ROSE-4610 file (N, C-alpha, C; in Angstrom, 1 decimal, always signed):
// ROSE-4610
residu = [M/M/M/E/E/E/K/K/K/Y/Y/Y/E/E/E/I/I/I/I/I/I/K/K/K/L/L/L/L/L/L/A/A/A/D/D/D/R/R/R/N/N/N/R/R/R/F/F/F/N/N/N/I/I/I/F/F/F/T/T/T/K/K/K/L/L/L/M/M/M/D/D/D/Y/Y/Y/D/D/D/E/E/E/L/L/L/A/A/A/V/V/V/S/S/S/E/E/E/I/I/I/E/E/E/S/S/S/L/L/L/L/L/L/G/G/G/L/L/L/K/K/K/Q/Q/Q/A/A/A/N/N/N/T/T/T/S/S/S/K/K/K/H/H/H/L/L/L/K/K/K/K/K/K/F/F/F/K/K/K/D/D/D/L/L/L/G/G/G/I/I/I/L/L/L/E/E/E/S/S/S/R/R/R/R/R/R/D/D/D/K/K/K/N/N/N/M/M/M/I/I/I/K/K/K/Y/Y/Y/K/K/K/I/I/I/R/R/R/D/D/D/Q/Q/Q/F/F/F/I/I/I/N/N/N/E/E/E/N/N/N/T/T/T/D/D/D/F/F/F/I/I/I/K/K/K/Y/Y/Y/L/L/L/M/M/M/L/L/L]
num = [1/1/1/2/2/2/3/3/3/4/4/4/5/5/5/6/6/6/7/7/7/8/8/8/9/9/9/10/10/10/11/11/11/12/12/12/13/13/13/14/14/14/15/15/15/16/16/16/17/17/17/18/18/18/19/19/19/20/20/20/21/21/21/22/22/22/23/23/23/24/24/24/25/25/25/26/26/26/27/27/27/28/28/28/29/29/29/30/30/30/31/31/31/32/32/32/33/33/33/34/34/34/35/35/35/36/36/36/37/37/37/38/38/38/39/39/39/40/40/40/41/41/41/42/42/42/43/43/43/44/44/44/45/45/45/46/46/46/47/47/47/48/48/48/49/49/49/50/50/50/51/51/51/52/52/52/53/53/53/54/54/54/55/55/55/56/56/56/57/57/57/58/58/58/59/59/59/60/60/60/61/61/61/62/62/62/63/63/63/64/64/64/65/65/65/66/66/66/67/67/67/68/68/68/69/69/69/70/70/70/71/71/71/72/72/72/73/73/73/74/74/74/75/75/75/76/76/76/77/77/77/78/78/78/79/79/79/80/80/80/81/81/81/82/82/82/83/83/83/84/84/84/85/85/85/86/86/86/87/87/87]
x = [+8.5/+7.1/+6.1/+5.4/+3.9/+3.1/+2.5/+1.5/+0.2/-0.1/-1.2/-0.7/+0.0/+0.2/-0.4/+0.7/+0.2/-1.3/-1.7/-3.3/-3.6/-3.8/-4.2/-4.0/-2.7/-2.7/-3.5/-3.0/-3.7/-5.5/-6.0/-7.8/-8.3/-7.2/-7.8/-8.1/-8.8/-8.9/-8.3/-8.3/-6.9/-5.3/-5.2/-3.7/-3.5/-4.5/-4.6/-4.4/-5.1/-5.0/-3.7/-3.4/-1.5/-0.8/-0.7/+0.3/+0.0/-1.2/-1.3/-0.5/-0.9/-0.8/+1.5/+2.0/+3.4/+3.7/+2.9/+3.6/+3.5/+2.5/+1.9/+2.9/+3.5/+4.2/+5.7/+6.0/+6.8/+7.5/+7.6/+7.9/+6.4/+6.3/+5.6/+6.2/+5.7/+5.4/+4.4/+4.1/+2.9/+2.1/+2.3/+1.9/+0.9/+1.5/+1.2/+0.0/+0.1/-0.7/-1.6/-1.8/-3.0/-3.8/-3.2/-3.7/-4.5/-3.8/-3.7/-5.5/-5.7/-6.5/-7.3/-7.0/-7.9/-8.1/-6.6/-6.9/-6.2/-6.3/-5.8/-4.2/-3.6/-2.1/-2.0/-2.3/-2.4/-2.4/-4.0/-4.1/-3.1/-2.3/-2.0/-0.5/+0.1/+1.1/+0.8/+0.0/-0.1/-0.4/-0.8/-1.2/+0.5/+1.2/+2.8/+3.3/+3.5/+3.6/+3.8/+2.6/+2.3/+3.0/+3.3/+4.0/+5.6/+5.7/+7.3/+7.8/+7.0/+6.9/+6.9/+6.1/+6.3/+7.8/+8.5/+9.5/+9.0/+7.6/+7.3/+7.8/+8.1/+8.4/+9.7/+10.6/+11.3/+11.5/+11.6/+11.9/+13.2/+13.0/+14.4/+13.7/+14.6/+14.4/+14.8/+14.1/+14.2/+13.8/+15.0/+14.4/+13.7/+12.6/+11.5/+10.6/+11.0/+9.8/+10.5/+9.2/+10.1/+9.0/+10.1/+9.5/+9.4/+8.0/+8.2/+8.1/+8.4/+8.6/+8.3/+8.1/+8.3/+9.5/+9.7/+11.5/+11.4/+12.6/+13.0/+12.4/+13.5/+13.5/+11.8/+10.9/+9.9/+9.0/+9.6/+8.7/+9.0/+11.0/+11.2/+10.7/+10.8/+10.2/+8.8/+8.1/+6.7/+6.0/+7.0/+6.7/+4.9/+4.5/+3.8/+2.4/+2.8/+1.7/+1.0/+2.1/+2.4/+0.9/+1.8/+0.6/-0.5/-0.9/-2.4/-3.1/-2.6/-3.1/-3.6/-2.7/-2.6/-3.6/-4.1/-5.5/-6.1]
y = [+7.1/+6.5/+6.3/+6.9/+7.6/+6.2/+5.5/+4.4/+4.9/+6.3/+6.5/+6.3/+6.7/+7.1/+5.1/+4.0/+2.6/+2.3/+2.8/+2.5/+3.1/+4.6/+5.2/+4.1/+3.7/+2.7/+1.4/+0.7/-0.3/-0.3/+1.1/+0.9/+0.5/+0.9/-0.2/-1.4/-1.7/-3.3/-4.4/-3.5/-4.5/-4.4/-3.2/-2.5/-3.6/-4.3/-4.6/-6.3/-6.5/-8.2/-8.3/-7.1/-7.5/-7.8/-7.0/-6.5/-8.5/-9.0/-10.2/-11.2/-11.1/-12.0/-12.1/-10.7/-10.8/-11.2/-10.9/-12.1/-13.1/-13.9/-15.1/-15.7/-15.1/-15.5/-15.3/-14.5/-13.7/-13.0/-13.1/-12.5/-13.1/-11.6/-12.2/-11.3/-11.4/-10.9/-10.4/-9.2/-8.7/-9.3/-10.6/-11.4/-12.2/-12.5/-13.5/-12.8/-11.7/-10.9/-10.5/-10.3/-10.4/-11.7/-12.6/-14.1/-14.2/-14.4/-14.4/-13.7/-12.2/-11.3/-11.1/-11.6/-11.2/-9.8/-9.3/-7.3/-7.6/-6.1/-5.5/-5.2/-5.5/-5.5/-3.8/-3.1/-1.6/-1.4/-1.5/-1.3/-1.7/-2.8/-3.8/-3.0/-2.7/-1.7/-0.6/+0.1/+1.6/+1.2/+0.3/+0.0/+0.0/-1.2/-1.8/-0.2/+0.6/+1.9/+2.9/+2.5/+3.6/+2.6/+1.3/+1.2/+1.0/+1.0/+1.3/+3.1/+3.8/+5.1/+5.6/+4.9/+4.7/+3.8/+3.1/+2.3/+1.0/+0.6/-0.7/-1.9/-2.1/-2.8/-3.1/-3.7/-3.7/-4.6/-4.1/-5.3/-5.5/-6.6/-6.8/-7.6/-7.6/-8.0/-9.7/-10.4/-12.0/-12.2/-12.3/-12.6/-11.6/-11.8/-10.8/-10.3/-10.5/-9.7/-9.2/-8.6/-7.9/-8.8/-9.3/-9.4/-8.5/-8.6/-7.8/-8.4/-7.8/-8.4/-7.5/-7.8/-6.8/-6.0/-5.3/-5.2/-5.6/-6.0/-7.0/-5.8/-4.4/-3.6/-3.1/-2.8/-2.7/-3.3/-4.9/-5.7/-5.8/-5.7/-5.5/-4.5/-3.3/-1.9/-2.1/-2.9/-3.1/-4.5/-5.2/-6.5/-6.6/-5.8/-6.0/-5.2/-4.3/-3.7/-4.7/-5.8/-6.7/-7.6/-7.9/-9.1/-9.0/-7.7/-7.3/-7.2/-6.9/-7.2/-8.0/-9.2/-10.6/-11.5/-10.7/-11.6/-12.0]
z = [-1.1/-1.3/-0.2/-0.2/+0.5/+0.6/+1.6/+1.5/+0.8/+1.2/+0.0/-1.1/-1.9/-3.1/-4.0/-3.1/-2.9/-3.3/-2.2/-1.9/-3.6/-3.2/-4.5/-6.2/-6.6/-7.3/-7.5/-6.3/-6.2/-5.8/-5.7/-5.4/-7.3/-8.0/-9.6/-9.4/-9.5/-9.6/-10.3/-11.7/-13.0/-11.9/-11.2/-11.0/-9.9/-8.7/-8.0/-8.1/-9.2/-9.7/-10.3/-11.0/-11.4/-10.4/-9.6/-8.6/-7.5/-7.1/-6.7/-7.7/-8.9/-9.7/-9.6/-10.1/-9.8/-8.0/-7.2/-5.7/-6.0/-6.9/-7.0/-7.7/-9.0/-10.0/-9.7/-9.3/-9.1/-10.7/-11.2/-12.6/-13.6/-14.8/-15.9/-16.9/-18.1/-18.8/-19.4/-20.6/-20.7/-21.1/-21.9/-22.7/-21.3/-20.5/-19.4/-18.8/-18.1/-17.4/-18.0/-19.3/-20.2/-20.1/-20.7/-20.4/-19.0/-18.3/-16.6/-16.3/-16.8/-16.1/-17.0/-18.6/-19.6/-20.1/-19.9/-19.9/-21.5/-22.0/-23.3/-23.1/-24.5/-24.4/-23.9/-24.3/-24.1/-22.7/-22.1/-21.1/-19.7/-20.2/-19.3/-19.1/-20.1/-20.1/-19.6/-20.1/-18.7/-17.3/-17.1/-15.8/-15.1/-15.8/-15.8/-15.6/-16.4/-16.3/-15.1/-14.5/-13.4/-12.2/-12.2/-11.4/-11.2/-12.6/-12.8/-12.3/-12.4/-12.0/-10.6/-9.7/-8.8/-7.6/-8.6/-8.1/-7.6/-7.9/-7.2/-8.3/-9.3/-10.5/-11.1/-11.6/-12.4/-13.3/-14.5/-15.9/-16.6/-17.3/-18.0/-19.1/-20.0/-21.4/-21.5/-21.9/-22.0/-23.8/-24.0/-25.7/-26.2/-26.8/-27.4/-26.6/-25.0/-23.9/-23.2/-22.8/-21.5/-20.0/-19.0/-17.6/-17.2/-15.8/-15.0/-13.7/-12.5/-10.8/-10.1/-8.9/-7.8/-7.2/-7.3/-6.9/-5.5/-5.3/-3.7/-2.5/-2.8/-2.1/-1.6/-2.8/-2.1/-1.0/-1.5/-1.0/+0.7/+0.6/+2.2/+2.8/+2.2/+3.3/+3.3/+2.7/+2.5/+3.2/+3.9/+4.1/+5.1/+5.6/+6.5/+5.7/+5.4/+4.1/+3.1/+2.5/+1.1/+1.9/+3.2/+3.6/+4.5/+4.5/+4.7/+3.4/+2.3/+1.0/+0.4/+0.7/+0.5/+1.1/+2.1/+3.0/+2.5]
């Protein structure tokens, strides 16, 4: 994955905020992201799909909800870039 794809993805304020919340909380459900950021479910799901399409996020089912987290591989491959973003 090219850095410019990540930058383009994170250029959207809502996606950047989702990314930073996932970094802060490690794993969140759509409803938790909605609550933290004041987003609607449909918009949140569309943003999360873009992350998944680029291989940045992984998901798992937990009872009746799906939890999302940033893939460890993505973090390991982009440590310096993530540190820069989180300043």
